[in-house]
GUKETI-947189 format. One record per atom (N, C-alpha, C): residue in one letter; y, x, z. Coordinates in steps of 0.2 Angstrom, whole numbers, padded with zeros to 4 digits, always signed. Atoms other than C-alpha are relative to their C-alpha. Layout:
! residues N
AYXZ/...
END
This chain:
! residues 158
M+0003+0007-0002/M+0061+0170+0038/M-0007+0000-0003/T+0007+0001+0002/T+0042+0168+0037/T-0002-0007-0002/T+0002+0007+0002/T+0035+0153+0027/T-0007-0001+0002/T+0006+0002-0002/T+0020+0145+0034/T-0003-0005-0005/T+0003+0004+0004/T+0007+0137+0024/T-0003-0006+0004/V+0003+0006-0003/V+0001+0119+0029/V-0005-0002-0005/T+0006+0003+0004/T-0016+0114+0022/T+0000-0007+0001/V+0000+0007+0000/V-0015+0096+0017/V-0005-0002-0005/S+0005+0002+0004/S-0030+0087+0010/S+0000-0008+0001/V+0000+0007+0000/V-0030+0068+0005/V-0006-0001-0005/R+0005+0002+0005/R-0046+0061-0002/R-0002-0007+0001/I+0002+0006+0000/I-0051+0044-0007/I-0007+0000-0003/Q+0007-0001+0003/Q-0070+0042-0009/Q-0005-0005+0003/E+0005+0005-0002/E-0085+0031-0008/E-0005+0003+0005/A+0005-0003-0005/A-0096+0044+0001/A+0002+0000+0007/D-0002-0001-0007/D-0097+0046+0020/D+0002+0007+0001/F-0002-0007-0002/F-0090+0061+0028/F-0003+0002+0007/D+0002-0003-0006/D-0096+0073+0041/D+0005+0002+0005/L-0005-0002-0004/L-0084+0074+0055/L+0001+0007+0002/S+0000-0006-0002/S-0089+0090+0062/S+0002+0005-0005/E-0001-0005+0006/E-0089+0099+0045/E+0008-0001-0002/E-0007+0001+0002/E-0072+0091+0041/E+0005+0004+0005/I-0004-0003-0005/I-0064+0097+0057/I+0000+0008+0000/A+0001-0007+0000/A-0071+0114+0056/A+0004+0003-0006/Q-0003-0002+0006/Q-0064+0116+0038/Q+0008+0000+0001/L-0007+0001-0001/L-0047+0110+0044/L+0003+0006+0004/R-0003-0005-0004/R-0045+0123+0057/R-0003+0007-0001/A+0003-0006+0002/A-0055+0137+0049/A+0005+0006-0001/H-0003-0007+0001/H-0048+0155+0050/H+0008-0001+0001/D-0007+0001+0000/D-0030+0149+0055/D+0002+0001+0008/P-0001-0001-0007/P-0025+0157+0071/P+0006-0004+0004/R-0005+0004-0003/R-0010+0146+0073/R-0002-0007+0003/V+0003+0007-0002/V-0021+0131+0077/V-0002+0001+0008/G+0001+0000-0007/G-0021+0128+0096/G-0003-0007+0002/A+0003+0007-0001/A-0026+0109+0094/A-0001-0003-0006/V+0002+0004+0005/V-0035+0098+0083/V-0001-0007+0003/V+0001+0007-0002/V-0033+0079+0085/V-0003-0004-0006/G+0002+0004+0005/G-0043+0067+0075/G-0001-0008+0002/F+0001+0007-0001/F-0045+0048+0073/F-0005-0002-0005/V+0004+0003+0005/V-0060+0040+0065/V+0000-0008+0001/G+0000+0008+0000/G-0059+0021+0060/G-0007-0002-0002/T+0006+0002+0002/T-0075+0012+0059/T+0000-0008-0002/V+0000+0007+0002/V-0080-0006+0052/V-0003-0003+0006/R+0002+0005-0006/R-0081-0019+0066/R-0005-0005-0002/D+0004+0005+0002/D-0094-0032+0066/D+0003-0007+0001/M-0004+0007-0001/M-0081-0046+0071/M+0007+0001-0001/N-0007-0001+0001/N-0064-0049+0066/N+0003-0008+0000/E-0003+0006-0001/E-0053-0064+0070/E-0005-0006+0001/G+0005+0005-0002/G-0067-0073+0078/G-0006-0001-0004/L+0005+0001+0004/L-0079-0072+0064/L-0005+0007-0001/D+0005-0005+0002/D-0095-0061+0061/D+0002+0003-0006/V-0001-0003+0006/V-0092-0048+0048/V-0007+0004-0002/A+0007-0003+0002/A-0108-0043+0038/A+0002+0006-0004/S-0002-0006+0003/S-0099-0031+0027/S+0008+0000-0002/M-0007-0001+0002/M-0082-0025+0020/M+0001+0004-0006/E-0001-0004+0006/E-0076-0020+0003/E+0007+0002+0000/L-0007-0002+0001/L-0061-0009+0001/L+0001+0002-0007/E-0002-0002+0007/E-0052-0007-0015/E+0007+0004+0001/H-0006-0004+0000/H-0037+0005-0019/H+0003+0000-0007/Y-0003-0001+0006/Y-0025+0009-0033/Y+0000+0007-0001/P+0001-0007+0001/P-0031+0026-0039/P+0007+0003-0002/G-0006-0004+0002/G-0017+0039-0040/G+0006-0002+0005/M-0006+0002-0004/M-0004+0028-0031/M-0002+0000+0007/T+0002+0000-0007/T-0014+0027-0015/T+0000+0007+0003/E+0000-0007-0002/E-0016+0046-0014/E+0008+0002+0001/K-0007-0002-0001/K+0003+0048-0017/K+0003-0003+0006/A-0003+0004-0005/A+0007+0035-0004/A-0002+0004+0007/I+0003-0003-0006/I-0004+0044+0009/I+0003+0007+0001/E-0003-0006+0000/E+0003+0061+0004/E+0007+0000+0002/A-0007+0001-0002/A+0021+0055+0007/A+0000-0002+0008/I+0000+0001-0007/I+0016+0049+0024/I-0002+0006+0004/V+0001-0007-0003/V+0009+0066+0028/V+0006+0004+0000/A-0007-0004+0001/A+0025+0074+0022/A+0005-0002+0005/Q-0005+0002-0005/Q+0035+0063+0034/Q-0003+0003+0007/A+0003-0003-0006/A+0023+0069+0048/A+0002+0008+0001/Q-0002-0007+0000/Q+0026+0087+0043/Q+0007+0001+0001/A-0007-0001-0001/A+0045+0085+0043/A+0002-0001+0008/R-0002+0002-0007/R+0044+0078+0061/R-0003+0005+0005/W+0004-0004-0005/W+0031+0090+0069/W-0002+0007-0004/P+0002-0006+0004/P+0026+0108+0065/P-0008+0000+0000/L+0007+0001+0001/L+0008+0106+0058/L-0003+0006-0004/A+0003-0005+0003/A-0004+0119+0053/A-0005-0003-0006/G+0004+0004+0005/G-0014+0106+0043/G-0001-0007+0001/A+0001+0007-0001/A-0018+0088+0040/A-0005-0002-0005/L+0005+0002+0004/L-0033+0079+0033/L+0000-0008+0000/V+0002+0007+0000/V-0035+0061+0028/V-0005-0002-0005/I+0006+0002+0004/I-0051+0054+0021/I+0000-0007+0001/H+0001+0007-0001/H-0052+0036+0017/H-0005-0003-0005/R+0005+0003+0004/R-0067+0027+0010/R+0002-0006-0003/V+0000+0007+0004/V-0068+0013-0003/V-0007-0002-0002/G+0007+0003+0002/G-0082+0002-0009/G-0003-0004+0006/P+0003+0004-0005/P-0094-0008+0001/P-0002+0004+0006/L+0002-0003-0007/L-0096-0004+0020/L-0003-0005+0004/R+0003+0004-0005/R-0106-0011+0034/R+0003+0002+0007/P-0002-0001-0006/P-0102-0013+0052/P-0003+0007+0003/Q+0001-0006-0004/Q-0102+0004+0062/Q+0001+0006-0005/E-0001-0005+0004/E-0099+0014+0046/E+0007+0003+0000/Q-0007-0003+0000/Q-0084+0026+0045/Q+0004-0002-0006/I-0005+0002+0005/I-0069+0020+0035/I+0005+0006-0001/V-0005-0004+0001/V-0056+0033+0038/V+0000+0006+0006/L-0001-0005-0005/L-0053+0050+0046/L+0007+0003-0001/V-0006-0004+0000/V-0036+0057+0050/V+0000+0005+0005/A+0001-0006-0005/A-0036+0074+0058/A+0006+0005-0001/V-0006-0004+0000/V-0021+0085+0062/V-0001+0006+0004/A+0000-0006-0004/A-0020+0103+0067/A+0007+0003+0001/S-0007-0003-0002/S-0005+0111+0076/S-0001+0005+0005/G+0000-0005-0005/G-0001+0124+0088/G-0001-0003+0007/H+0000+0003-0007/H+0000+0112+0103/H-0003-0007-0001/R+0003+0006+0000/R-0009+0096+0108/R+0005-0006-0001/G-0005+0006+0001/G+0007+0085+0109/G+0002-0001-0007/E-0002+0001+0007/E+0012+0088+0092/E-0006-0003-0005/A+0006+0003+0004/A-0006+0085+0085/A-0001-0007+0002/F+0001+0007-0002/F-0008+0069+0095/F+0006-0005-0004/A-0005+0004+0003/A+0009+0062+0089/A+0000+0000-0007/A+0000+0000+0007/A+0007+0067+0071/A-0006-0004-0002/C+0006+0003+0002/C-0011+0060+0070/C+0002-0008+0001/E-0001+0007-0001/E-0005+0043+0078/E+0005-0002-0005/F-0005+0002+0005/F+0010+0043+0066/F-0003-0002-0007/I+0004+0001+0006/I-0001+0045+0051/I-0004-0006+0000/I+0004+0006+0001/I-0013+0032+0055/I+0004-0006+0001/D-0004+0006+0000/D+0000+0019+0060/D+0003-0001-0007/Y-0003+0002+0007/Y+0009+0021+0043/Y-0006-0001-0005/L+0006+0001+0005/L-0008+0022+0034/L-0002-0007+0000/K+0003+0007-0001/K-0013+0005+0041/K+0005-0005-0004/T-0005+0005+0003/T+0003-0003+0033/T+0003+0002-0006/A-0004-0002+0006/A+0010+0008+0019/A-0004+0003-0006/A+0004-0003+0006/A-0005+0014+0009/A-0003-0006-0003/P+0003+0006+0004/P-0011+0002-0005/P-0008+0000+0000/F+0007+0001-0001/F-0028-0003+0001/F-0001-0008+0001/W+0002+0007-0001/W-0036-0020+0000/W-0007-0001+0003/K+0006+0001-0003/K-0050-0026+0011/K-0002-0007+0000/K+0003+0006+0000/K-0062-0040+0009/K-0006+0000+0004/E+0006+0001-0004/E-0074-0046+0022/E-0004-0005-0002/A+0005+0005+0001/A-0090-0055+0020/A-0002-0003+0007/T+0002+0004-0006/T-0092-0068+0034/T-0004-0006-0001/P+0004+0006+0001/P-0103-0083+0037/P+0004-0006-0003/A-0004+0005+0003/A-0088-0094+0031/A+0002+0002-0007/G-0002-0002+0007/G-0087-0084+0015/G+0004+0006+0000/A-0004-0006+0001/A-0077-0069+0008/A+0007-0002+0002/R-0007+0001-0001/R-0059-0067+0014/R+0003+0007+0000/W-0004-0006+0000/W-0046-0054+0011/W+0004+0000+0006/V-0003-0001-0006/V-0039-0046+0026/V+0007+0002+0000/D-0008-0001+0000/D-0020-0047+0029/D+0002+0005+0005/A-0003-0005-0005/A-0010-0034+0038/A+0001-0004+0007/R-0001+0003-0007/R-0010-0037+0057/R+0007+0001+0003/V-0006-0001-0003/V+0006-0040+0066/V+0001+0006+0005/T+0000-0005-0005/T+0001-0027+0079/T+0001+0007-0004/D-0001-0006+0004/D+0000-0014+0065/D+0007+0001-0002/E-0007+0000+0001/E+0018-0018+0060/E+0004+0002+0006/T-0004-0002-0006/T+0024-0017+0078/T-0001+0007+0002/A+0001-0007-0002/A+0016+0000+0080/A+0005+0005-0003/L-0005-0004+0003/L+0028+0007+0068/L+0007+0001+0003/D-0007+0000-0004/D+0043+0003+0079/D+0001+0006+0004/K-0002-0006-0004/K+0041+0018+0090/K+0001+0006-0005/W-0001-0005+0004/W+0042+0029+0075/W+0007+0000-0004/R-0006+0001+0004/R+0058+0022+0067/R+0006+0004+0003/T-0005-0004-0002/T+0073+0033+0068/T+0007-0003-0002/D-0006+0002+0003/D+0086+0022+0059/D+0003-0005+0004/
END
């Protein structure tokens, strides 16, 4: 039986990322990769009817990375992946700036699409991040959305 190496990278950082560089590194020199699917989340200029001037993201160092690694491990248990990358930014961000990149490499597109969607769905609800928006009405903490919780229903197997 041959063991296959899965490249997994989880990074929490203030700096922006270059999408094309990150995707190139994820698939570099791996002949198993037939598909790469990525999701990039950006800061919106409006949320719940209010203009958003900026967003501040905080996390719990160490715990956040472990939570995301556990999510990726669950995806690996469900689909044959060649690699997975999660980059989540923290600190102050403005509308249109990139917040998160989830990219998955696999042999086939169906597996890559499913695993990428799974990871971002769980990332939105299970990773310890706190978001505070600056609006004309003042600063406010962003609560998890019901739609994010509902998105998990399709992945539950219990």
